[in-house]
N, C-alpha and C positions, 0 to 999 in steps of 0.2 A: 282208287277213288277218283271220280271225275271232277275236273275243275273247269270253270269258265275263266279264261285269262287271255292275255295278249301274246301274240307271237310277232316278233319283229321281222319286217320285210323292208325293202327299199334299199337305196344306195347309201354310201357313206355320207354322213351329214344330211341325209334326206330320209328321216325315219317314217315308216308307214307301218301300222300295226293291224293285224287281223284279230278279230275276236273269235276265239275257237273254244270248242269243248274238247278237252284232251285229258289223258290220264296224267295224274299228278306226278308220277315217277318219270315221265318223259321230260327232256330238257325244253326250256322255253325257246331256244333258238332253232330247234329242229324236232323231228318226230312227226309221225302222221297223226293228224287230228281226227277225232270222231266226226265232228261236224263244224263247218264254218258258219258263224252266226252274223258276221258283219265286219266292219272295218272302223278304224280310227286314224285320222290324219292330224297329228299334233301341230303341224306347220300351218295348216289352213283352218284348224279347229272344226273340221267337218267329221261327222261320224254317222254311221248307219248301223242299226241293229235289228234283227228279225225278232220282234217282240214275242210272237207266239212260240217260236222255238226256244227262246230264252226262258220263258215261263215254264215250258214243258220240261226242260233240263233241270231247272230249279226244283220243280215238283217231283222229279224222279230222284233227286238227292245230290245233284251236282252242287259244289260249293263255288261261289264267285270270289275272285280275288278282290282285295280292297279297292283297287282302281275300277274294276268292272262293277262292283257293288255301288260305288259312288256314281258311276255313269248310269246305271239302271235307276238309281234314285233321282238323278238329274233329269232323265228322260221320262220320269213318272211311270216307269214300268213296275217298280216295286215301291210299296209304301213303307219306308223305314228311314232311319236317320243315317247320315253319312258317317263313314269310318275315318278316323284320323290315319292318314297314310304315313305320316312322318312322326317319329317319336321325339320327345323332348330330349335334348342333349343332357349329358351328365352334369355339365356345368350349370345349366339352367335349373335342373332339378335340385342341385345343391343350394343354389341361391334361393329358390323357393322355400326349401326346407329351413334354411337359415332365417329367412324373413318371417316364416310362420312360427318358428321357435322363439324369436325375439319379441314378436308382437304380444303374446300372452304375458311374458315377463314384464314388459314395459307397462301393460295395462294393470297387472297385479301390483306393481310397485306404486302406481299412481292411485289405485283405489284403496290400498291398505292404509290404516292409520299409522302414523309414524310415532305418535306419543307413547303408546305402551312399550314399544321397544326401547325408547329413550329412558323411561321411568325404570324399567327393569335393570338397565345398565347403571343407573345412578344409585339405586337402593342397595345394590350388592356391595358389601364391604370389599374394599380393594386394599390389599397390603402392599405398600410400595417396597420394592426390593432396593434396599440401601446397602451399598457396598462400603464397608469401612476400610479405610486405607491401613495398611500394615504400619505399626509404629516404627518410626525412624529413630535410630540411635544417633544422638548428637555426640560428636567428638570434641573434646576440649581444645580450645585454641592454644597453641604453645607459643 
């Protein structure tokens, strides 16, 4: 399967990316690309992409990586919504679940009447458990 993605070029600490159509099984750092569509320079925020060729490869069935998809949306080549590139951490997910689980419970306790629960507990007969102490034998004083 063909993908449209970035391949890294440039020196150490000076990244420069080419936008290429490449087989998905090839590594991102190497391998011969089917076609080069443009470039992306993250340091200067400049990019260039051949719109006609990108649309052609997408129509043929090539899949764009999330970063390239967002770039195509930003350049208004494709009419779609952006894809979230970063997933939410497990810690943030757990906090969100905890907050969403606590909110309905708090709302339910505030909206439910308290009186029926109190009446039910007062009308039920309650048998107190009384422990009688064991009889103590008194010894006569001599």
